[in-house]
C-alpha positions in Angstrom: 0.1 -0.1 0.1 1.2 3.4 -0.8 1.9 5.5 2.4 1.3 8.9 0.6 0.3 9.8 -2.9 2.9 12.5 -4.5 1.1 15.1 -6.6 2.1 17.5 -8.9 -0.5 20.3 -8.7 -0.8 23.2 -11.1 -4.0 25.2 -12.2 -4.4 26.4 -15.7 -6.2 29.3 -17.0 -9.2 28.6 -19.5 -7.4 30.3 -22.0 -4.2 28.2 -22.8 -1.3 29.5 -24.3 1.0 27.2 -26.6 3.8 25.3 -24.5 7.4 26.3 -25.2 8.0 23.5 -27.7 4.9 24.4 -29.9 4.4 27.4 -31.9 0.9 26.8 -32.7 -2.3 25.8 -31.0 -3.2 22.1 -31.1 -5.3 21.2 -34.1 -8.7 19.4 -33.5 -10.0 16.9 -35.8 -13.8 16.9 -35.9 -13.7 13.4 -37.2 -12.3 12.3 -34.2 -14.9 13.9 -32.0 -12.2 16.1 -30.2 -13.7 19.3 -31.0 -15.6 19.5 -27.8 -12.6 18.6 -25.6 -12.2 20.9 -22.5 -9.1 23.1 -22.2 -8.0 21.2 -19.3 -8.1 17.9 -21.3 -6.2 19.4 -23.9 -3.7 20.5 -21.2 -3.5 17.1 -19.8 -2.8 15.6 -23.1 -0.2 18.3 -24.0 1.6 17.9 -20.4 1.9 14.0 -21.1 3.4 14.6 -24.4 5.8 17.5 -23.1 6.9 16.0 -19.8 7.3 12.3 -20.8 8.0 12.0 -24.5 11.5 12.4 -25.8 13.1 11.9 -29.4 13.8 8.3 -30.5 11.1 6.7 -28.1 8.7 4.0 -29.1 5.4 5.3 -27.7 2.3 3.3 -27.0 -0.6 5.3 -28.4 -3.7 4.7 -26.3 -7.5 5.1 -27.3 -10.1 7.6 -26.2 -10.5 11.4 -26.3 -7.5 12.6 -24.3 -5.2 10.0 -26.1 -6.4 11.2 -29.5 -5.7 14.8 -28.7 -2.2 13.6 -27.4 -1.5 11.7 -30.5 -2.3 14.8 -32.7 -0.2 17.0 -30.5 2.7 14.5 -30.8 2.4 14.4 -34.6 2.5 18.3 -34.5 5.7 18.2 -32.4 7.4 15.7 -35.0 6.1 18.0 -37.8 7.6 21.2 -36.2 10.9 19.5 -35.7 10.5 19.6 -31.7 10.8 15.7 -31.7 12.3 13.3 -34.3 12.6 9.6 -34.6 9.4 8.6 -32.9 7.7 5.3 -33.4 3.9 4.8 -32.4 2.5 1.3 -31.5 -1.3 2.1 -31.5 -3.5 0.2 -29.0 -6.6 0.4 -31.4 -7.8 0.7 -35.2 -8.9 4.4 -33.9 -5.6 5.3 -32.4 -3.8 3.9 -35.5 -6.2 6.0 -37.8 -5.6 9.3 -35.9 -1.8 8.7 -35.7 -1.5 7.9 -39.3 -3.3 11.3 -40.2 -1.1 13.0 -37.8 2.2 11.7 -39.6 3.3 9.3 -36.8 5.3 6.1 -38.1 3.7 3.0 -36.7 4.7 -0.4 -35.9 2.4 -3.4 -34.9 2.7 -4.7 -31.5 4.4 -8.0 -31.2 5.0 -9.9 -27.8 8.6 -9.2 -27.7 8.0 -5.3 -28.4 9.8 -2.9 -25.9 8.3 0.3 -25.2 9.5 3.4 -23.6 6.2 5.1 -22.7 2.6 4.8 -23.3 -0.5 6.7 -22.5 -4.1 5.9 -22.5 -7.5 6.7 -21.6 -9.2 4.5 -18.9 -12.6 4.2 -17.5 -11.8 4.5 -13.9 -8.9 4.2 -11.6 -8.5 3.1 -7.9 -7.0 5.9 -5.8 -3.5 5.0 -4.5 -2.9 1.9 -6.4 -3.6 3.5 -9.6 -5.0 0.2 -10.9 -7.5 0.7 -13.7 -10.4 -0.4 -15.9 -10.6 -0.3 -19.4 -13.0 -1.7 -22.0 -16.3 -0.6 -20.5 -17.3 1.2 -23.7 -18.5 -0.9 -26.7 -15.6 -2.0 -28.8 -15.5 -0.4 -32.3 -14.0 -2.4 -35.2 -10.9 -4.4 -34.6 -10.1 -3.2 -31.1 -8.7 -5.4 -28.3 -8.6 -5.1 -24.8 -6.0 -8.1 -24.7 -3.8 -6.0 -27.1 -4.4 -2.8 -25.5 -3.3 -4.2 -22.0 -0.4 -5.8 -23.6 1.1 -2.8 -25.1 0.5 -0.8 -21.8 2.3 -3.6 -19.7 5.1 -3.6 -22.1 5.8 0.0 -21.5 8.6 1.1 -18.9 6.7 4.3 -18.3 2.8 4.8 -18.1 0.4 7.6 -17.8 -3.2 7.6 -17.7 -5.5 10.6 -18.6 -8.7 10.9 -16.5 -11.2 13.5 -15.1 -11.3 13.6 -11.4 -14.6 11.8 -11.2 -12.9 8.7 -12.6 -10.2 8.7 -9.8 -12.0 7.3 -6.9 -11.3 5.7 -3.5 -14.5 3.5 -3.7 -15.1 2.3 -6.9 -18.4 1.2 -8.7 -19.7 0.0 -12.3 -18.8 -2.8 -14.4 -15.7 -4.6 -15.3 -15.5 -6.3 -18.8 -14.3 -10.1 -18.7 -13.2 -12.0 -21.8 -14.2 -15.5 -21.9 -14.1 -18.6 -24.2 -17.0 -18.8 -26.3 -17.4 -22.4 -25.9 -19.4 -23.1 -22.4 -19.5 -19.4 -21.8 -22.9 -20.0 -19.7 -20.9 -22.1 -17.4 -18.3 -19.5 -17.0 -20.8 -16.8 -16.4 -22.6 -18.8 -13.6 -19.5 -19.5 -11.7 -18.6 -15.6 -11.8 -21.9 -15.0 -10.8 -22.0 -17.4 -7.9 -18.6 -16.0 -6.7 -20.0 -12.6 -6.5 -23.7 -13.6 -5.5 -25.4 -10.4 -4.3 -22.7 -8.0 -5.5 -22.8 -8.4 -9.1 -24.9 -9.1 -12.3 -23.3 -11.0 -15.0 -24.3 -9.9 -18.6 -22.8 -11.4 -21.9 -22.2 -8.1 -24.2 -24.1 -7.8 -27.3 -22.8 -6.8 -30.7 -26.2 -5.1 -31.6 -29.2 -4.3 -29.7 -29.9 -4.0 -26.0 -28.0 -5.4 -23.4 -28.9 -8.5 -21.5 -27.9 -11.5 -19.3 -27.8 -13.7 -22.5 -26.6 -10.8 -24.8 -29.1 -11.7 -27.5 -28.6 -13.6 -30.7 -25.7 -11.6 -31.6 -23.1 -11.4 -28.9 -19.6 -9.7 -29.1 -17.1 -11.8 -30.6 -13.7 -10.2 -30.4 -11.0 -10.7 -33.1 -9.4 -13.4 -31.0 -12.7 -15.2 -30.8 -13.9 -14.6 -27.4 -17.2 -13.2 -25.6 -17.1 -10.5 -23.3 -19.1 -10.7 -20.1 -19.8 -7.3 -18.1 -19.8 -7.8 -14.7 -22.0 -5.2 -13.2 -21.1 -4.6 -9.4 -24.3 -3.6 -7.5 -22.1 -3.1 -4.3 -19.0 -0.9 -4.2 -15.8 -2.8 -5.4 -13.4 -2.7 -2.5 -10.1 -3.8 -4.3 -9.6 -4.2 -8.0 -6.5 -6.3 -7.1 -8.7 -8.6 -5.4 -11.2 -8.8 -8.2 -8.5 -9.3 -10.9 -7.2 -12.2 -8.6 -10.4 -13.8 -8.2 -11.2 -13.7 -12.0 -7.9 -15.1 -13.0 -8.9 -18.2 -11.1 -12.3 -19.0 -12.9 -11.9 -21.7 -15.8 -13.1 -20.1 -19.1 -11.8 -16.6 -18.1 -9.1 -15.5 -20.7 -8.7 -11.9 -19.7 -10.3 -8.9 -18.1 -10.1 -5.3 -18.4 -8.4 -4.6 -14.8 -4.7 -3.3 -15.5 -2.1 -3.0 -12.8 1.0 -1.4 -13.5 4.0 -0.4 -11.3 5.2 2.3 -11.8 2.4 4.4 -13.0 1.3 7.9 -13.3 -2.2 9.5 -14.0 -2.8 13.1 -15.0 -6.2 14.2 -13.7 -8.5 16.9 -14.7 -10.1 18.9 -12.1 -12.3 22.4 -11.5 -8.9 23.7 -9.9 -6.6 22.6 -12.7 -4.4 19.3 -13.2 -2.7 17.2 -10.7 -0.6 14.2 -11.3 -0.4 11.1 -9.0 1.8 8.1 -9.1 2.1 4.8 -7.3 5.6 5.3 -6.0 5.9 5.5 -2.4 7.1 8.8 -1.6 6.5 11.9 0.8 7.4 14.4 -1.5 4.9 16.9 -2.9 5.6 19.4 -5.8 3.2 22.4 -6.4 3.1 24.5 -9.4 0.6 27.4 -10.2 -0.7 28.5 -13.5 2.2 31.3 -13.8 4.3 28.1 -14.7 2.5 27.8 -17.9 2.5 31.3 -19.0 
C-alpha cells in the first residue's frame, strides 16, 4: 500500500497558451470527435507529451478522447521538428488512424516489443494503487482489450489521463471479462455465484440492447472471445482482489483490470490538473498557473 500519494498540482487558465515546444495551438479533428474537448483535457494531453516523450522513443498510443488529442499533438511536435525518430504502437484501429493522419510512423505490436512510454484513457482508476479498468465502452471495429493491456504493460513508463470523477477511493460500475465462447454460460454462472448478491453478469451484445444472455448476436472479439460485463451492485473494495479472483475462474481469458508499477495519472479537476503516481514517497510538488504562461 502506498503510504503517501505524491502530487504535481498546478492550475491552468481557461485560455491556454502554447507550450514552449510548440509555436501553434493544438489542431482538433472533428472526425475524431475531439472538438468538444475541454481546455483542461487538452492541457493534460499536451503535458503528457511534453513531460514524458523524448526523441527516439517507442510510444504506446492509447485510445479515447485525451489520447486522440495527445496523438495529434505528438504529430504536430514531429512536424515542427521539436521531436524526431518517434515510433508509435497503436492500441486500437482508431488510435492508428489518428496517428497515421498526424504523420506518426507506426509499427504493429509484437509479444517481444519493448516500449519506452505509453499513454491511455481509462474508464476508472483506483485511488492510491492506480489500478485501472479499461474496456467498459462497446468495442469499435478491431479493438482488442488484450492488445491494449499488452501494450500498456510492455511500456517502461505509463500515464493515464482521466477526469477527477474517474479517480476514486470507492469504485463502482462494471468490469469487462473476456471468456472462451465455448461453454460461456458455465463461466458466467461461476462468476455470478462467486459475486452472489454483489454483481450481475451480462454477456455483451454486438447489436441491440444488453441483457444477461447478450441476445442472438453477442460480441465476438477478434481473438474469438465473448465479453461478460460484471456489473457490480455493491462497491468494489479492491480491484486487485477482483482481478485475482477472475484469473482463477475456468474459462476466463482476460479482463479489463490493468495493474502497472510504476504508473502515473494526470487528472483534470475544476482547479486545474494534478498528477499522482503509485511510487511510495512523501514528496509533494506544487505548481501554479504562472508556470504555464
